[in-house]
N, C-alpha and C positions, 0 to 999 in steps of 0.2 A: 445474782449468779456468784459461784465462787469459781475462779480459774487458779488452775495450778499446773507445774510443770516439772516431773520429775525424771531424773536420769537413774538409771541403774545397769547391772552389768547385761542383764537379758530381759526379753518381753516378760517372762513370767514373773520375775522380781518386781518390774515396775508395774505390772497390774495390781499384783498383791498389793504393794505400797500404797496405788490409788484407792482401792477399795477399802484399804483401811482407813485411809485420811478422809474421803469422802462418801463411803459407803457404796451400797448397792445400787444407787440411783445415779450415778456418775456416769457421764457421755465422754467418750474418747474423741476430741478434736481432730489430734493429729499425732503421728508418729514419725520418727526418723532415727536412723543409725549414726551415731557420730563416734568420735575418739575415744569416749569414756564407755560406750555402751550404746543403750537404747535410750532415747528422750523422748517421752509421751507426756502430750497435753491434753488435760481431762478439766471436764467443767462440771458443776451440779447445780441445779435451778432450785433454789430454797423453797420459794413458794409451791413449785412440785411438791418437795420434801413434806411441806404442812399439810398439802393436799392429801399425802398418802398416810397422815395420823400423826406426824410430829407437830412440835410446836417451835417457834423462834421468838425470843423477846424481841421486840422494835429497838434500834438504836436512836437514844434521844437527841442525838447530833444531828439526826436526820430529820430535815422538817418537811411539811407537806408542800408539795410543787403548786405557785398560785395558779389560780384558775384563769382562763383568757375570757376577756369579757368584750373584745372588740368584735367577736363573732358568735353569733347564737351557738348555745350548744347542741350537739347533735342527739335526737331522740333516743330513748333507751330501746334496747331491743324487745321484742314483744313478751318474750319470756327469759328468766333467769336461765344461765347455764345451770343444768342440772347436776347432782353428785354422780348419776350415772354416766354422762358424757364425760365428767373429768374423768372418772375412774376408767372409762374406755380411752382416753387418751392416754394417761398415764400408762396402762398396760401396752399400750401402741409404743410408748416410749420404751417400756422397759424390753419389748420384744426387740427393739431397734437395739437398744445397748446390746443385749444378749447375741446378736446377731453380729455386730462388730466385734465383742470381744472374741465369741468364738472364730472368726475369721481371723483376728491376730494369733489366737491360740494355734489354730490349723498352720496357719503361715509358719510360725515358730517351729512347730512341731516337723513341717515338711523341711526344715532349715537344719533342726538339730538330729533328727532320725529318718533320713529318707527312706531307709529300708522298712523301717516300721508302717510308713506311711504306704508305701507299696502294698506292704502285706494285708494292709486294711482295705487297700481298694480291692486286691483281690478277692479277699474272704466276703467284701460285699458283694461281687459279681457272682460269688459261688451263691449268695442269698443266707449267707450265717448273719444272724441278729448281731444289732450294733452293740450290745453290751457284750456279749459273747465275743466277738472279733477284738473289742479293746480288750479284754481280759484274757484273751490268748496272747497277744502281743504285747501287752503290757509285762509277760513274765519274760520276754526275751531281753537278753543282755543288749546294752548299747551298741556294741562293736560286732552284731553277727551279721553276716553276709545274706544276701536274698535266698539263695540254696537251702543253707542251714535254717533261714526263717520257714520258709516254706516246708520242709520236712517237720519242723516243731510243729506247726500249726495244723498238719494232717494228722500228725502223731496225738496233740493233744486233744483235738477233736474226736479221734477214735478212741482215747482213753474215757472222754466225758460220756460219749453213746454208751451206752448199756444194753447188752444182747442176754438173752436167757438161756440158747441152745435147743435142743429139740427134748426138751424136758416130757413133754406128752405123748410122743411117738416111742419115748424109752420106758418112761414109768406110767402112764395112763391119767386118769384123772378126770375130774367133771368140770366142763370149759363150756361157757356161753358167750358166745360170740355178741359183741354189742357196737350198734355204730348206726350211722345214717344211711338212711334208702340210698342204694345203689352203689355202696365202695366195694361190693363183694363178698358179703358174709357169707352165702350160701355156698358160693364158688371155693370159697377157702376151707370151708367146712369138707365140702366134697374133694376135694384134694387130699387133706389130712384123713379121710375116713378111707379112700384107696391107698395111702401109703401105709395106713394100721393095717389092713388086711395083707398087703402085700408083705408085710413082716411078722404078724402074729396070727393072720385068720379073721375069720369075722366073728367068731363065737363069742368075745367077749367085748365086742363094741355094740353102742347104743345109740340112736340117734332121737333126737325130741325136736318137732316141728311144733315151736309156740309162736310162730309168726300168723296170726289171723288177720292180719292189715292187708298185706299184699296180698292180690288176687292171684290165685294159682301158686303162693308160695309153699302150701302144705302138700299140693299134687307134686310139687317139684320134688319136695324131700320122699314122699312116698315111694315114686318113680325111683328115686336114687335108692332107696333102702332095697326096692325089690331087685334092681341091677347088683347091687352088692352084696345079696343074700342077708342082709340085717335087719333087726327088727327097728321100727318107727314109731315113737309114742307121742300121742297128740292130748296136751291137757286138755279141759273140759273149758277152761277160761285161763288167761294168763295167770289170775291171781292163786289158780290150783297147782302151779308149778314146784313148789316146795313138798307137796304131798307125792306129787308124781316122782321127785328125783329120789324120795325116801324108798320107794320101791324097785329102785336101778341099782341100787348099790352091790350087786353082785359083778356088775360090768366093770372092767379095769376103766375102760374109756368111755364117756358119755358126751356128745358133741352136740349142743343146744342152739336152733338159730332162732335167735329173737327178731321180734319186729323193728323193722329199720324204722327211725323215727330221727324228728329236728329236736335240737335241744329247745325250741320255742312250742314243740307239740303239747297241748294240755294234758295228754296222760303220759308224757315222761317223767315226772315226779313220781308216780305212782308206779310205775314200770321199775323205776330203781328202788323203791320199796320193797319190792317182790324178790328181786333179784339180791338185795341186802337181806333179806328173811331167809334165804338161801345159805348163807355163811354159817357155818366155815366148811361146808361140804363142797361149796362149789366155788370156782374160780372164774373169775371176769377177764376178758381177752378184748380191748378196743381193738376196733377195725377201723383203720384209718387210711384214705386214699393221698396216695405220695402227690398227687396232681391236685389236691385241695390248699388253697390258700394259708399260709401260717396262722392268720388269723383266726380263720374259721378250725383250725385243727386245735388253737389253743383253747378256743371257747368251748369245744367238744371235750377236750381232756378237763378241763374245770369244772363242766356240769357233771362230768361223768365220777370225778373225784371221790362222793360218797362211798362209789363202790369200792374203793382202793384197788383199782385193776392190778393184776400182778406183769402183765405184760400187752402188748400190741401186735399186730400184724398190719403190716405197711402194702398196702397193695396199691395197684396200677401205677406201678413206678414206670412202666415202658411207656405212660401217657403223660408223666411228669417233663414240664420245660427246665423246671429246677428242682433240685431238692435241699438245698440249705435251709429255706425256712422250715422244712418238715424236721430235718434234724435237729433245727434249733429250739424248736416247740418239744422235742420229744428230750433233747438233753436240758431244758429249762424243768420240765417236770418229773426228771429221773424217771423214765417209763421205759423199761427194757422192750426189746424190739426182738419177738421169738422168730418170725419168719418174713420173709420179703416175696409179693406175688407180683409177678411180671407179666402176664399173659393170662388167656383163656383155657390153655390147655390142662387136662386133669391127666394125671397129677405132676405133669412135667414143670409147670410153670410157678413153682414153687420151691424156694431153696431157705435152708437156715441162715437167721441174719447176721451177717459178719460186720462188723465196725467199720473194720477199715475197707472194706467193699463197698461199703455205702458211700462212707466219705470219699473215696476216691471215683465213685459213680458221680457224685454231685459236683466233682472237680471238672469231670469229662462232660458233664451235660453244658457246664456254663462255658465251657472252650467251644462246645458244639454249636452254641446258641449265637457264641460272638456277644455274650453280654459285657456291657461296659458301665461302669459306675458313674454318674454325673457326679464332676467337682463340685458343683454347689451344694450337692447332697451331702458329700462327703464331709464338705467343710461344716454345715449345719450339725449332720450327726457328731462327729467325733471332735470338731474343735468347743462343742458346747461340754464334752465329756472329759477333756483337757483342759479347760477352764474350770469346770467343778474340781477337778482333783488338784489343781493349781494352789 
């Protein structure tokens, strides 16, 4: 084992020097602040380093220790320590080291930029992803006050969140609504159909009921068509959708209800292929529930990426306890939001997406729910990022 003590003006420089001298396997033993800055004591176990794939030449000046002969030797263990267990121990030590360094980096960041740390805390409480939160705060000047910082982060989120406006109701199109079962595809379609009729009349609107999976889905679409006085077309099978759309080109707006599906559905890939074959005459819009966890939203977006969806409709916003995760997923995917649905009323509970409104609503939800970020979680999240960037 090799132990070193290093003094530097601040913790970041000390950690960088130790990492350069001892490598990534170094373990921080102690740290204290003195008159010349920060003094950090660290060590590295060369035996552990050799297990990690490096070699070290033995020092010929060190001789082997003599064996004791006064007492019998203990019997060897039943089995040799496996390389797998050694690797597990090394990974555990590495995680411990990373945790220590993250805590040191977080403490140093808290001391140097308390406003930045408070903004990271607030963004975490909203539910914003850690990399996005760190990116936003990293663009702030060091002397910013909390009020200015809050305005900047809200404005930054609003700029990153893309919206598409009322293109369909203004210009028409051929739109297929894709999403999981129960996210509100049919309800969104009904709201848009009513709004189109109120603005343009029923003559140039057509509905397509291609959901043959959910019981009663096509009956629901037929009832909607009779109520609105617009035709409802049903393909013989989902694979026949491209041929059906070819016969509906005279309609300015075609709204297509697709089967609700899970990304793990065995028919999912086949349906994606059919919708992809309808391009470029067809525009795909993902329907995503704001009440869904961010990880599930990201998985849906990723699996539907081959369709190159032009936008999405965010539904069930009124049922969401937090919106930060959903907004983070949309920003990461650069997926524009066209409409926001926040209720079951047709057509009232549908509004064109406004980025600032969505971000402000996410902030209000966090305050109303009393969301509080765990201090240890903040250290592990943003301390690691700070250490990695140091």
